[in-house]
N, C-alpha and C positions, 0 to 999 in steps of 0.2 A: 739333713743331707741324704742323697740317695745312697743305696747300698753299693759298695764297690764291686764291679763285675770281674769275672775271671778272664775276660778277654776272648772267650771262645767264639762268640758271635759278633764281636766288635773289631773292625779293621779300619785303619787310617782314621783314628779318632782325632777330631779337631774341635777345640773349645770355641764357642761363640762369644763368650764373655770371659776371657782369661783373667785371672786364674781360676774363676769359679767353674765348677764342674756340674752345675745344675742344668746346663744347656750345652749340648754339643751335637755335632753331626758325625756320622761314621758310615762305613760300608760293611755289608755282610759278606762272608766268604762266597765266592762264585757269583757276585753281583756287582755291577758297575754303578747302580743307582744309590744315591746317598739316603740314609735314614736320619731322622733327628730324635734326640732324647731330650726330654724336658721334665724336670722335677717340679711339681706344683704343690706348694706348701699347703698342707692340710688335706690334700686330695689324692696324693700318690704320684705316680710317674706316668708319662705318656710317651710312647714310641710309635712313630708313624713315618711313612715314606715321604720324601720331598718330591718324588716323581721326576727327578732330574739327575744327570751325571755331572752337571756343571757345578764346580765348587762354590762360586760366588752366588749362584742362584739358590743352591741348597742352603747356604748360610743365611740368605735373605728370608727363605721360608721359615727357618727356625727362629730367626730374629723377629719376624712379624708375629709368629705365634707367641713368643715370649712377651712381646709388648702387649698383645691382646690379653694375655693372662693377667699381666700387671694392671691393665686398665679395668678389667672386670673385678679384680680384687679390691681396687680402690672404690668401686661402686657397691661393694658388699655382695657381689654375685659370685657364683661358682664358675670356674673356668673350664673344667675338664669336660669334654664333649664325647663321652663314651657312648651315650644314647642320643637318638634323634627324636624328632617331634612325635612320630607315631609310637616310638618305644615308650615315651613318657605317658602317652595316652593309655597304653596297656598298664603301666605302673599306677596311674591314677585310678583306673577301674579296679585294679587289684586292691588298692587302698580303700576304695569305696565299698567293695564287697564285704569288708570287715564290719560295715555298719548295717548290714541287712538284718532286719528283725521280722517277726511274724506279723506285726501290725504297726500302725503309725504310733510313734512315741518320740518325744524330744531327743534329738541327737542321732536318730536312726532313720533308715529308709526301708521301704518294702521291696520285695523282689521285683515287683512290677515297675517300681520307680528305677531300680537299678537296670532293668532291661531297657527302659527308655533312655537312660544315660548312654548305654552302649550304642543304641541306634543313632542318637544325636551326634555323638562323636564319630560315628561311621560316616555320617553325611559330611562332617568336617574333613575327614581324610579324602573323600572323593573331591571336595572343593579344592583342596590344596594340591592334590594330584600325586605327589611323590614324597617319600620320607626325606625331610630336609633337616639340616642343623637348626637349632634354635636361633643361632646368630644370623641365619639366612631368612628368618621369618619375614614375609612381606606384609607389613602392617597396612599399607595402602590397599593392597588386594583384599586382605582380610576384612577390611571395612565394608566391602561390597557383598559380604556373605548373605545378609538378609534379602538383598535385591536378587541375587542369584537364585535363591530358593523360591522366589515367586515366579520365575520364568522357566517355562518348559524347554528342556534341551536334552542333548544326548547324555550328558552327565547327570541331569536332573529330570528324568522322564515323568515323574509324578510329583509336581509341586503340591505342598499342603493346601487344603481348601481354604484355610483361614490364616490370617496373620497371627492369631493367638497360638497356633501350633508352632510357627516359626519362632515366636518369642519364647516359647517353652524350650526350644532347642538352644536359643541364645543364652538362656539361664544356665544350662548345662555347660555350654562352651565357656562362658565367663567363669564358672566355677573351676573349670580345668585350668584356665590361664591364671586364675588367682592361686591355684595350687602351685603352679610353676613359679609364680612370683614369691610366694611364701617360702619355697624351697631354695630361692636364690638363683634360679636358672634364667630368668628374664628380668629386665630392669623396669618394665612397665607392662600393664595389661593393654590389649588392643581395644579400640573403640569400633562401634558398628553403626551403620546408618539406621536412623529411627524408622520404625514401622508403627502405624496407628492400630492399636488393639480395637477389634470390633466391640461394640457395646453388648452388654448381656442380652438386650432385647433382640438384637440382630443375630446373636449366636444361640438363641433359644432352641431347645429341642421341640419337635412337633408333638402335639397332643391330640387326643380324640375328643370330639364334642359328644354330647349325650347320645345323639342318634348313631354316630359311628361306633361309639363304645358298645351300645346295646346290640348292634348288628354283629360286631366282632364277637362278643360274649356268646350270643346265641349260636353262631356258627361254630365256635370252639367247643361249646357243650356237645353239639352233635358230632363234631370231629373226635372228641375224647371218648364218646360212647359207641363208636363204631364197632360192629361185630367183625369177625374173621381177622382179628389182630392177634399177634403172638402175646403171651403174658407180659413180656418186656415192653412191647409197643403200647399195650393198653395201660400199663403202669406209668410209663413216661408221659403219655398224653394226659392222663388224669392228674398226674403230679403238676404238670405245667399249667393246666387249666386252673387248678386251685391256686397255684403260685401267682398267676396274673391277677386273680380276684383278691388275693391277700395283699399284693403290692398296691393295687389301686385303692384299697380301703384302709390299709394301715400306713401307707406312704413310706414303706421301707425301701431302701436301696437294694439293688440286686445282690451285692456282696453281703449285706446284713441278712437278707432272706436266706441265702444259701448257707450261711453259717449258723442258722438257728438249730438249737437242740431242744428237746422236749422240756428240759429243766428251765428254759427261758420263758416258757408260757405259764402264766399264772391267772388265777381268778382275781377279779377286782372286788374285794370285800366291801367297798364303799358304795356299790351299786345296789339297787333294789333287786328283788327276786326276778322281776320281769326283765330288767335291763341286763342281768347276769346271763340271760339266755342269748344275748346278742354281743355284749361287750366284755372285754377282758384286758389283761396287761401283757405286754411283751417287753422283757428285759433285754436290751441290746448290750451285749458285752463289748468292752472297749477294743478287744482284738478284732471285732467285726465292723467297727465303725470307720468312717472316712477320716475322722478327726482324732481317733484314739481316745475318745471320751465316751463313757457309757451313758445311756439314757433310757428312760422308761416311756413306752408308747402305749397309749390307749387305743384299742382297735376293735371295731365291730365285726369280728371274724370268727366267732365261736363256731358257727356252722362249718366254715371252711376247714378249721383245724380238726373238728370232729370227723370230717370227711377224710382228711389225711391220716388220722389215727386208724380209721377203718381200712383205708387203702393199704397201710403198712401192716395190717393184720395184728394190731396191738389190741389185746382184750381190754374192755372197759371195766374199770374198778367201780363197782356199785357203791354209792354212798360217799364217794370221794369227791374232792373239789376238782374243778376244771384244771387241766385237760383230761382227768380220769385215767392217768397213766400209772401202771405198776412201777415201783421204785427201780427195778432193774432196767427199765427202758429210758430213764431220765436223761442219760448222757448220750443217747443216740441222736444222730442227725435226723431232722424232720424230712428234709429233701435229700435223698441219697440214691445211690445206684441200686438197681433192682436186686433184692436179696442180699445187699451188703450195707446194712444200716450204719456201719462204722465208717463208711466212706461217703462223703458228700458228693453230689453229682458234679462232674467236671465241666469246665468251660466248653469243651468241644461238643459235649452232649447237648448243652443248652443251645449252642449256636446251630447245631444240626436241626433241632426241633423248631427253633425260631425260623429257620429257612422254610420249613414246611408251612408254618403259620403265615409267613409273608406271601408265599405262593397262593395260599388259600384266601387271604383277605385284602391284600394290597390293592389289586385292581378293582375289586368289588366295592370296598367301603372306604379306603383311606385317602382317595382323591389326591394321589401323587405326594402325600405327606411322607416324611422320612421317619417312620415309626420304628422304634427299637424297644428292647427290654425296658429301658429307663422310662419309656413313654407311659407305662402303667402307673408309675409313681407320679410322673408329670401330670397325667390326666387326673389322678386323685387330688393333687394339690389344687389344680385349676378348678375342679368341682367345689372344693372347700372354699376357695376364694369367692366363687359365684354364689355360694350359699351365705356369704357374709360371716364366715367364721372369724373371730377376732385374731389379728395377726400374731399377737404374742403367744396365744395357745397353739396356733397352727405352726408357728416357727419352732417351738420347743418340741412338739410332737413329731414334726418332720425332720428335726435335727438340722435345720438350715437357718440362715440369718433373715431377719425381717426385711432388710434392704434387698436381699436377693429375691425374696418373694415378690416385693413390690416391683422390682425391675423385670423379673422373668415371667411372673404369672399374672400380674394385674392387667397387662396389655391385652390378654385374651378377652377381657371384658369389652373391648372396643367393638367386637363382632356380635355381642349378645343383644337380645331383644330388650332386656332390662336397661342396657346402656342407651338404646334408642329412646325408650320412654323417659329415662331420666334427663337426657340431653334436650329432649323436646317438651318437657313439662312447661306449662304456662305459655305455650305458643298457640294454643287454641283460643280464638277470640270469637265472641258472638256479635254479629253485626246488628247492633241495637237499632240503627237507623232504618235499615231495610227490613227488619223483623224477620230475618231468615231463620227458620226453625232448625235446619241441620247445621252441624258444626263446620266451621271453615278453618282449615289449617293455613295460617298466614305465614308467608315467607318473612324472614327477618328484615329484608329491605322495605317491606310494606308497613312495618310496625310504626315507623315515624309518622306516616300519614294518619294512622288511626289515633296515635297519641296526640297529634296536633288537633284532630277533630274533637277528641275528648276534652282537651284543654280549653278549646273554644266554647264547648257546651258548659264546662265548669265556670268559665269567666262570665258567660251570659247569665247563668243561674245566680252567680254571686252578685251581679248587678241588680237582678230582680229582687234578691233578698235585701240589698241595701236600700232600694226604692221603697220596698214594703215597710222596712224598719223606719225610714224617714217619715213616711205617711202616718204610721202609728204614733210616732212621737209628736207630730203636729196636732193630731186629734186629742192627745192627752193634754197638751198645753192649752188647747182651746177649751176643753172641759174644765180645767182648773180655773181659768179666767172667769167663766160664767158663774162658777160657784162663788 
């Protein structure tokens, strides 16, 4: 039962369900508007204005609220509405912030994922418009959220480019409403209209073909070696130039590359002396990977890491194994801020330098392709596919699934010269009848005629063979009789 008041703020108290005192209306001193008091079992007390001076209307407001509370309790839901929809969003995000970890691992999220959740729920706030009670949630309107996100409007000025982005938002929004349901604030989760996710092939990132790649690398080499640069500019350009070469050859992701320390680079003792001058091992720690699982990468980038060691001013330890680093440098970042090896280079620095590269190469070599940092890895995997590298080895080295490789990277082969030759093998026919010396490329619709002619020739030859055999048999029989 509620705590008995002293009567200081309660005037003209009237019970709604006599003799029970868990629900009543009253007036405050110097006010003609009725308030209602309601004790909610297990949730505390609720005092709110009825917004009327009429006794009967005030009792009806209190009664309606009492019945609503009873109905929600029968459904196993909480009834007290101290917070509204947007308030619960803040509560949900505060709860999610407790799961933030430095890297992907079961039951936790990264800070980047948490930032995405905040953005997604911010879109939901804009769609709903105003902070409403959970009881006033419009499930019919909410179902239209995916369609609203696809259409440009005043409230939605920049719709996502792909349905995949909208579906990612829906994943966060569903998790939020699941949270409300688990807490007992809503009786069911909303449903949303379905959107078709684009296939991996249609959502693929662009890559550079061999010609575009070499043009880009040659230009970046000259760009990184320019004179009249400040020490910081020169260092950053050299660093990025080597980073792109390492990504395209080792197939590392940008996050894996930026998190590398010198202790992650090792000599591959299984290689010959000759191969050790080219290839080595990269140990990707779990905190740097996309999946939260460590892996070992074989990479032909000895030359690139030697260049980075010299760029960082690290002395070479003679007689030591690759990467020839003194022990005190082992835990330093390979890609770091100029003169601050303890701090890896930040996202803003990478983006600023990449903007320079795009201005330098996009119009000259990239042919309207959407090339990004990730395209260096994408290009490397595409080259490996075209070289015929077995998918199992490529999948493990790149840290991605075989199906993903076949869906995303194999389609690039449709543009290659090797694909043309493979698809058109056995389509070259020699016209034996006309004795034409040069090769004739025959269209597929003409094959039937040639095959029919060949079959006719074969049938005629078969008949000749049968006649010859018959004649030979008659002669044998004649010789036997004479004998």
